[in-house]
N, C-alpha and C positions, 0 to 999 in steps of 0.2 A: 659488319654491315653485309646485306645480302643483296644481290641485284639478281632480278629475274627477267630474262626477256620471255615476253608473254606473246602468244598467239595474235597475229594483227599488227606486228610492229609496234608493240606497246611496250616500253621501257618502264619499269618501275623499280625504285629503290626503297628498300625498308631498312631502316636504322634499327637494329635489333636492341640498342642501349636506351633509345628514347620512345619509339613506337610500341605500343602494347600490341598483343596478339589480335586483339579485336579490331584495333585501328588498321592492322595489316590486311586481315581479313576483308575488312570495308572497302580498303583501297582496292583489292584485287577484284572484288565484285563490282565495284564501280568502273574499273578499267575495262571490264567484260560487258557493261551494261547490264549487269544483273542486279536486280532489287537494291539500288544503292543505299535506301535507308536502313539502319542498323537497328538491333533490337533496343527497347528501352533499357537506359541504363549503361549501355556501351558509349565509350567517348567517340566522338566523331573522328573520322579518318581525315587527315589532310587532305584539300583538295588537289586534284592532279592539274599541273599547269598544261594548257593547251600546247601541243608540239607546234613548233614553227613550221611553216610550209612556204612553198614558192609563192602563194598569194599574199604573203607579209612582205615580199620584195616590192619594190617601186615599179610603177608603170611609166614614170616620168621620163622623158627623153634625156640620154645622157650626151647625144651627140652623134651624129653619122648614123641615126636611125635605131640606136640601141637603148636598152632599159634594163634595168636589174634583173627583171622577170626573164627576159629574152636571153640575156647572157646566162642566166641560171639553165635555161631551158638547153642551150649549148653546151655549157658544161656538164649537164646530167645525161647528155647523149653520148657524149665523146666516149672512145674507147679509153681503159685507165692509163694506158701509156701516153696518149695525147693529153689527156686532162693534167697528168703529173707535169709534163712538159711545158704546157701552157700556165700552169701554176706557178712553175720555177720561173718562167719569165715573166709573170705579174709580180712575183714576190721580189725580182730585181728592179722593180720600178718600171717595168714595162719594155725594156731594152736588154738584149743579151747577144752576144757574139756567137756565132755558130760553134766556135773552138770550145767556148765556156759551157754550153749547153751540152755538147757531145762529150766532153770530158766529165762533166758532173754527172751524167748518166752511165758512163761506161764505168765509173768508178763507184756508182750507187750500190750501197751495201745490201739493199732489200729488193730493189727492183731495176737491175742492170739493162739498158738498152745499148746495143752495140753501136758503135759511132756511125756505122754504115746504114742503120736503120731510123735514124732520128728524123730525117727528111721524109722518108715514107709513114713514119708515125705520125707525123702532122699533117699529111694529106688529108686526113680524117676531119681535121678542122674545118677545112674550106668545104668538104663534102657535107658535114653536118650544118654549117651554116647555109649552104644553098638549100638543104631540105627544110630547115626551121625558120631562119630569119627571112623577113620581106626582103624584095629586091632593093629596096629603099637603103639598107644597111650597107656601111662602109665595111671593108674587110677587117676582121677580128685581128687577125695575125697577119703581119706585113713582113715580107722577106725582102731585103736589100740584097742581091746576089753579089753586086759589085763591092760593097763593105763587109759582105758576109755577116749580116746582122738581122735578128729577129726583132721586130717592133710592134708594140701594141699602142694605139693612139692614147695619148695621156688622159683623154676624157673617160676612157673605159676602165683604166686600171682600179679606180675605186669601186666602181661597178662590179669587176671580176672579183675583187678583195671579198665585197659582201656575198656574190655568187658562192665563192669557195667557202666563205663561212656556213652558208645554209648548206651546202653540199657536207660539211663537217658534221652538221647538225641533223642532216636527214641522209644517210648513207643509203637509206634503202630507197631513195629516188634516182639513185645513180645507175647507169649501165654497167654492170660488171662490177668489179671491186679491186682495189690496189692498196696496198700500204700507204700510210702517211708517208709525205717526203721527208 
């Protein structure tokens, strides 16, 4: 199997065991928008599936003024470290202690964040929310200083899960890049 990353962020996979040379060439030409019809006698190339995008996410409200599209916009605009920390909290069901988050990233093999920098890393979430989200939205990430707990509203966790799935499908739409957690 050959995987080619083509210009314009098109990802095309050609299976050399089942696709013919002609099908591969036709698929590449179609991906570039060049004469998609193939010469007579050549088998048709498989149709390329349209790439998912933020427009495929729901605009319906999740509560507290948020929607899947709005959550994706915030996730896409975050710095990679803040995105990873927010994802970790969402993956834990929307609540995590300061110590758990700090320890997880202090020991992270591919993207360590010193314990003294977690709070600073997360300040960008509030900054991005102020820039992107309307004033009617509630806070995306809440901090309970007394209980030393990070919390995401229960209604937002499924929306964040969908936003992160879109981020996995379309890393080209994200600010910066970071390894998968």
